[in-house]
N, C-alpha and C positions, 0 to 999 in steps of 0.2 A: 492901303495894302492891295496887293494884286488880287484880282478876282479869279485868277486861274486856280484850279484845284491843286492842292499839294499832295504829293505822294504820301500815303499813310503807311506806318509800320504795321506789321502783322500783329493782331491782338494776341494776348497771352492765351494759354490753354484754359478753358473754362470748365470747372468741375463742380459737382456737389458731392459731399461726403455722405454716402447712403448705403443702406443694407439693413434688413430687419426680418424677423419672423422665420423666413425660410428662403431657400435658394430660389424657389419658384416665384414667391412674392417679390424678392429683390430683383430678379430678372425682369419682371414686368415693370418695376420702377425704373430700372436702367433704360429699358427701351423707351419708356415714356419721356425720361429726361433727355435722351439723345434726340428724340423727335422734336423737343422744345428748343433745340439749338445748343445743348451741352456738347462740348467737343472732346471730352475725355471722361473716363470713369475713375472714381475714387471709392474703393471698396472698404466698407466698415465691416469687420468681422466681430462676431460675438466673443465674449470673454472666455468661454471654454476653448474656442478655436485658437485664440491668442495665447492661451496658457497651456495648450496641449492636452486637453481632455475631450473625450467623446461625450456626446450629449447625455448618455446614461450613467456617467460617473457621478458619485455623490456630491462632489464639489460643483458640478454643473447645475445642480438643482436650483431652479428659479432664474438661471442666467441665460438659458438657451434662447437665442434670437432677440435678446433684450436691447443690446446696444449695437448690434450688427447681425450679419448673416452667419448662421452655423454652417461650417464646412467640415464634415466628418470624413469624407472620402472623395475619390474622383467622381463618384456618382453625383454628389452635390455640386462639384465644380462644373460638370457637364451641364447641369440644370441652370446654374448661375449664369453661364455665358451662352446658353442656347439661343441661336439665331443672331448672335453678335459676331461679326467678322473679326477675329482676333488679329489677323494680319493687318487690319486697318486701324485697330484701336490702340489708344495710349491708355494703359491701365495702371493706376496707382493703387497699391495694396498696403493698408495700414496694418502691418504685421511685423513683429520683431523677434521674439524668442523662437517662434516656429516659422520664421521667414523661409528657411531652406525648404521646408515641407510644402508650404503654400505655393512657392515658386515651382517646386517639382510638380505639384498637381496642375498648375497652370500650363507648364510646358507639356506635360503628358496629355492634357485635354487638347491643346493646340495640335499636337502631332497626331492625335486620333482623327482630327479634322483635316489632315493633310497640310498643316501650316508648319513651315520650317522654323525651328526655334530661333534661327538667326534673324528672322523677320520680326520677331516680337519686340514691341516697344512699351516701356512703362517703368515702374519704380516699385521696388520693395523697400519699405521704410527701413527695417533692418538695423536700427540704431539701438543697441541693447543697453548701452551705458546709461542713457537717460531714463531707462525703465527703473533703475535702482534709485534714481533721483526724483522721479515724478509719477509715472503712470503705474508702476508696480506689476507689469505683465511679464516679468522675467520668469525663467524656469531654472536655469543653471547659474553657476557662479560666473563672475566676470571673465575669468581666463577662458573657460570653456565656451562661453557665449561669444567672446571675441574671436575664437577659432571659427565658430559657425559663420559669423559675419564675414570673416576673411575668405572662407570657403565659397560663399556666394559671390563675393567680389571677383576672386580669381577665376571661378567657373564662368561667370557671365561675360567677363571681358574677352574670354576666348570663344565661348559658344553662343552667347546671346549679346552681341556687341552693341546693340542699340538700347540695351536695358540699363537703367540706373540701379546698381545693385545695393546701394545704401543711401539713405536720406538722413543726413545728420540733423537731428531735430532739436533746434533751440526753442521751437514752439512750446513744447511741454514744460520747458524750464520756466518760461514766463508765466505759464499757467499755475505754477506753484510759487510765484512771487519773485522770480529772478529780475534783477535790474538789467538795463540794456548792456552794461559792462559784463555782468555775469553771463548773460545770454550769449554774447559774442565769445568771451574767453572760454567758457566751458564747451561750447560747440567746437571751437578750434582745437581744444584739447582732445575731444572725442575723435575728431577727424585724424589727429596726429596718432592716436592709439591705433586706429584702423590701418593707417598708412605704414606705421612702424611694423605692425604685424605682417603686412604684405611684404615689406622690404626684408623682413627677417626670413622670408621664404625664398630669398634669392632673386626677387624681382627688382630689376634695376634699369636705369637708362630710359630708353624710349618706352619700354614696357611699363615702367613705373609711371611715366608721364601719361600713358593711356589710361592707367588705373586712376590717376589723379583727375583726369578729365571726365571720368564717368561718375565721380562722387558729386552728389547734389545735396542741397540743404532744404529743410522744411522749417520755415521761420514763422514768427508771430508778429502781429502788428497791433499795438494797443492804441488807445484814444489820443495819446500825445503824439500826433502824427509827425510833427517836426522832429522830435527826438527819434522817432522810428525811422524816418528817412535818413537821418544822420547815422543811425545804427547800421542800416543796410549798406550805406556808402562805405562805412568803416569796415564792415565785414568783407566787402568786395576788395578793399585795399589789403586787408590782412591775409585773405586767402591767396591773393597774388604773391604777397611777400613769402608766405609759407611755402608755396610751390617753388619759387625761385631759390630761396635761401636754405631751406631744410632738405628739399628733395631734388633740387637741380633740374626742375622742369623748365625746359627752354622754350617750348612751343606755347605762345600766348593763348592759343585756342584752348589748350588743355587747362590753363590757369584761370579761365573765365569762371566767375562766381555764378553758379546756376542754382536757382532756388524756386521752390513752390511755397505757397503760403495759405494758411487759414487765419483769418483775423481773429482777434482775441475773444475767446469764449468766457474767460475769467471775469471780464467786465460786464457781461450781459446780466441783466437784473430780473429777478422775479417780480419786484415791485414796478408798476407802470411798464410792463414789458414792451409796449409799443415804442418806447424810447430807444429800444435796441436797434430799430430800423435805422435811425440816424447814426447811432454808434457804428454800425456795420459799414455804412456808406463812407463815413469819415475815415475809418480804419483802412478801408480799401485804398484810399488815396495814398497812404503811406507806402504802398508797394507798387504803385502805378505811376505816380507823378514824375519820379526821377528816372528818365530813360536809361541812364547808365547803370542803374541798380534796380531795374524793373523785374518783377517776378515773371518767370516763364510759365507758371501755372497758378491759378487762384481758385480756391474754394471758399465760399463764405458760409458761416453758420446761419441758422435760421433765427428769426427774432424771438422765438419761443423756446430756445434750448435750455434756459434756466428753469423752465416749467416741466419739460418732458421731451419726448421724441417729436420732431417736426413732421407735419403732414406733407403730402406731395405739393399742395398749394404753397406752403411755407418755403419749401425748397425752390419752387418756381420763382417766388419773389426774389430770393437771393441770386438766382441765375439772371433774372431780368436786371438787377442792379448792375451786374457786370456788363451785360449787353448794352445797356443805355450808355454807360461810361465809354465803352469801346466804339460804339456805332453812332451815337448822337452828338458826342462832344468832339472837339478838335484836338484832344490830347495826343492822339497817335500821329498827328501831322507835324509835330515839332520835335526839335532836339531836346537835350536835357535842360529842364527849366532852371536848374540850380548851378550849372557850371559857372564859375567865377563869382558865386555868391559868398561874400564874407560871412553873412548870417548863417549859412549852412556849413561853411568850412570850419568854423569854430567848434560847434558841437561834434562834428564828425571827427576832428582831430582829438578832442577831449575824450570821446568814447574809445577811439583807436588806441590812444596812449594808455588809458587806464586798463583796457582789455589786454594789451601786451603785458602789463605788469601782473595781472591776475593769471594770465596764461603761463607766464614764467613761474609763478608761485606753484601752480599745479604741476608743471613740468619738473620743477625741483623736487617735488614729492615722489617722482617716479612716473608721472603721467596720470591720466584720468582713471585708469583701473585702480591704481594704488591710492588715488585721492578721492575715491567714492565717498567715504565717510566724511571727509572734509567738505566736499561740495554739497552733500546732503545737508549737513549742519548749517552751512552758509545760506542755503535756499530756505530752510526753516526760519532762520533769522530774518532774512529779507521779507518773507511772507508775514512774519510777526510785525515787522515795521510797517508793511503795507496795511495790515489790519489796524494798527495803531492810528495811522493817518486817517483812515475812514471813520473809525470810532470817535476820534477827536473832532472830526469835521474839517481837519486840515486838507484832506483830499475830498473834494465834493463829488458825490455820486447823485446825480439828479434823480429824484423820486425815491431815494433810499435814505440819505441823511440830509437832504435839502429839497425844498419844493415838493414836499410829500403830499400836499393836498391834491386830490385827483378825482376825476370822473371815472366811472367804471369803463373798462376797455371793451369796445364792441368786438375786438378781435378774439376775445375769450368767451364769447357767447356760443350757444349751440350745445348739442348733446355730447360732443367730444371734449368740451371744455377748452378748446383751442390747442389740443395736442393729439398726437397719435398714440393709441394704446394697443400694445401687442396682445393678440388673442391668447389667453392662457393655454388654449388647446394646442397651440403651435409647438410647444415643447414636447407634448406627448406624440404629436405627429412626427416630429423629427426623430424621436427615439424609435418609433415604429419603423420609420424609413431606414434608420441605421441598422436595426436588427434584421430587417428584410435583406438589406445589402449583404450583411455578414453571412446570412443563410445561403445566399446564391453564389458567393464567390468561390474560387478554387483555394481551399485552405492549405493545400500543399505548396502552391505557388506563393501564398502569403508567408508561410513559415520559412520558405527558402529565401524570399526577399528580405525578411527581417534578420535572418542569420547573416546574410551578406552585409546588411546595414550595420549590425553589431560588429562584424569583423572590420569594416572600414573605419568605424569609430575607434575601435581598440588599436588599430594599426596606424592611426593618425592620417588616414587618407582623406581626401576631399569627400564630403558626404553627399554631394549633389548627384553624381551618377547613380549611387545606390538608392538615393531617395526617389529619383525619377523612376527607377525600376520598381521600387516599392509602390509608388503611386499607381503604376500601370497594373501591378499584381493585385491591387485591391486592399492594401494596408490602410488602416484608419489613422486619423490624427492622433488619437490616444495611444495607439500601438507604436507609431513612429516615435512619439515623445518618450514613451516608456522604454523603448530600446536604448535611447540615450541616457535616460535616468538610471537604467541598470548599470551603465558604465560610469556615470559622473555623479549620481546622487542628486539631491535637490538643494536649494539654497534659500536662505532667508536674509533679505537685505537690511541695511541699517535704517532706523526710524528717524534719526536726527534729533530726537526729542531730548535726550539726556544732555546734549551739548548746546541746546538752544538757550539763548540769553533770557534773563528774566524780563518781565514787562517793564517798559521804560517809565520814568518818573511822571510823564504827562498823563499816565493812566492811574495815578495814585488814588484819586477819589473812588473811581469805579472798582479798582482792585481792592481797596480797603473795605468797601461794602461787601465784596465777595469774601474777603478774609473773615469779616465779622460773622457772615452767614455760616461759613465753614466752622468757625469757633463754636457757634451755637449748636451746630450739628455734632461737634466733638463732645460737648457737654451731654448731649442726649444719648450718644452711643457709648460714652465712657472711654474714649480713646481716639486714636487717629482714624479719620474717615477714609475708607478705601474705595476708590473708583476704578472699575474695569472699563477701559476703552477698547471696543472690539469692532472689527470689520468682517462681518460674515460674508461668505461667498467669495467671488473672484474679483470684485471691484478693487482696483489698485490705486484709485485716486484718494490719497491719504492725507492731503494737506489740511482738510477740515478736522479730521481726527487728531492730527498732530497739533493744530492750534488749540483745540480743546484740552489735550493732554498737557501742553506747556502751561496754559493759563491756569488750569486746575491745580497743577503742581505749585505754581506761584502763589495760589490762593490758600494753600495748605492741605489740599488733598494728598493722600498717598495714591499715586497713579500706577496702575498695572496696564501696560500697553505692549503687546507682543507683536505688533505689526499687522500685516494684511493676510488675507486668504485663510480664514478659519471657518470650519463648519459650525453650525449652531450647537452641535454636541460638544465641540471643543470649548466654545465660549461658556456654555453652561458648566462644564467641568471646571474650568478656570475660576468661574465665579464662586462655586461651592468650595473648591480647594483653598482659594485665597480669602474666603469668608468676607466678601465685599459687601459694601452697604449700598452701592449704586452701580448700574450698568449703563454705559453710553454706547450706542451702536450707530455706525455711520455706513450708509449705502447710497451710492449715486447711480447705480446701474439699473434701477427699476425692479430689483428683485426683492424689495422690502415686503411685498405682499405674500411671498412664499416663505422667506427666511425668518422674519421677525416672529410670526406665530410659532415657528418651530422652536425658537429660543424660549418663548413664553411657556410653551408646552413642556419643554425640557426642564425649566425651572420648577414648574408645578410637580413634575414627576420626582424631583429631588427635594420636595417640601421646602422650596425656596421661592415660592411665588410672591412672597412679601418683599422681595428685593425690587425697588423701583427700576424700571427700564425706560430710558429716554432714547429717542431716535432722531438722527439728523440726516439730511440728504435732499435730493431732488424728489419731492413727494407731493403729488397732486392733492388738492384739498379733499376730494372724496376719499382718497386713500388714507389721508391723515385721520379723518373721522373714523374710518374702519379700524385703524390701528389703535386709536384711543378706546374704541368700544371693545377691542380684544384685550385691553389691559395695559397698554403703553401709557406711561405717566405724562409724557410730554413729547411733542413733535416739533422739531426745528427745521426750517428751510433756509435758503440763501438770504431771505429778507431779514433773518435774525442775525445781524452782523455784530451786535454788541456782546462780545464774548464774555466779558466780566459779568454782565447782567445774567447771561445764561448760566455761568458757574454759580452765581448766588442763588438762582432759582433751583438749580440742581441740589445745592446744599440744603435748601429749605425742604426739598422732597425727602431727604434723609432725615431731617429733624422731625418731619411730620409722620414718618414711618413709625 
């Protein structure tokens, strides 16, 4: 081979997904990450911000600053980006239901600093349909939410032309069990819904092509990286086809498949968590090896995300993985490694063909908005099948269902237990900051801005101009969202549980043991055993709760599951009114320390303290011990993957009651 150096491709944009506690703490983290060589920002917002609540709302209790940064007003946005040149930055914001508002705050902050909105570069995730299917941070119904998505798209294409106004997110579909085919098909169907909405507004020809060219994707890459490479090559082909055939986009530049990625968090394990380092590296290869389908931006999870929030060192390790691949290997010096490969062409064609069929099925139902219930049920089925494979050992997960003998991990030693814990005082500090901001603002200007926002919503106008004006006037996140709720109301999405298939025959033995345990509990209580499955707080990751609900139903429980986003008081009320024998609570957002005790206290106040309460989620060992001491009957974490065994244990708790 020639010894002359080859010209290298530019590396992808390197990000870490981060934000926690407060705008000030997150700003310090961003500056530190940029100093370490990160080339873009990926902002994690906390759940109240994502679902449109101020920090002092009852539903925000325990959630402020837990899974991201709280942004209640332009004051928080100023602090979040203090000292960071927005005209030079590429900022990705993981925000959906309130995407117009957070983008408005970002634009208002930039303009305060003399930055023209036309110079801003970045992405608002803004894919609301997948929220009904996976993450659960929706606020409004599908039709109203799609209007907001389209408002952001049409506004940015004209006013913020370097911005990616929507990031179609197949990532979160895989996180709830989607197959590669479902991930491709449902993502394309969502993109179609957005584009059809834009076209219905009279956008055609070259203008529609420019809109098509600004749509990007956010995908997932699992451990089967050959399948994942094939999936991404198939997505690239189908996106090009969709542009040419459905929307008449002639410019090939507009039809280019542009995507960012975070590799799979679903497959990260609590057991032997150091194994996750190898998993993350291998999954990164799926989105970088194929030049023709290479990611434009990559953010990697930290090795300890199945345990809790990553520390700065953990995020640094994930950044270094990217930097080593881009700078020490010869990957960027070569063309596509798979062109002409019959090994890669076969699975690519297989995924593409099957995805076309599934896409057509959704389209025949009227599109993804009309097919939300269908897609949700299909994802619950897929996740049930994934759990079956893991429980049976058919799908090997090292350290979980195979090779489980292990030495203690040195990465988990120390006073912090290997994870970052948010200071409980940060919530009170954010509430105090919010109240001080409200006291100092011009209330007349706020009232006027909110009145104009309500008028724009009612008249069907694009909400972005009124939202930017509201941001500058001092309107808060909760006030902006409430103005829209006043017009549109609120929405509760489908759970997918009632349509989910029963457990397959391969699980007969484990399921039979669970059924026998439930039967014994029925003899004890003298009738059907009633289980209330609840998700207190704002955590919308419901797949775990759904799997418990489905398997408990199959085992003979009468299951009461009303979906996500309930206050502790609502859960207590439902438990008493339904006269349940057991309560199962699911929390993955870190708010268990605040919300679970409230449920226990509420039950005691209703003379129902004898109802056993079990809790599942990402719960550190110390916190689990605290919950048990407070009266929780059992605590389950991701290592407890044998769902039928869990159901049997829960039935035994009822029997022992």
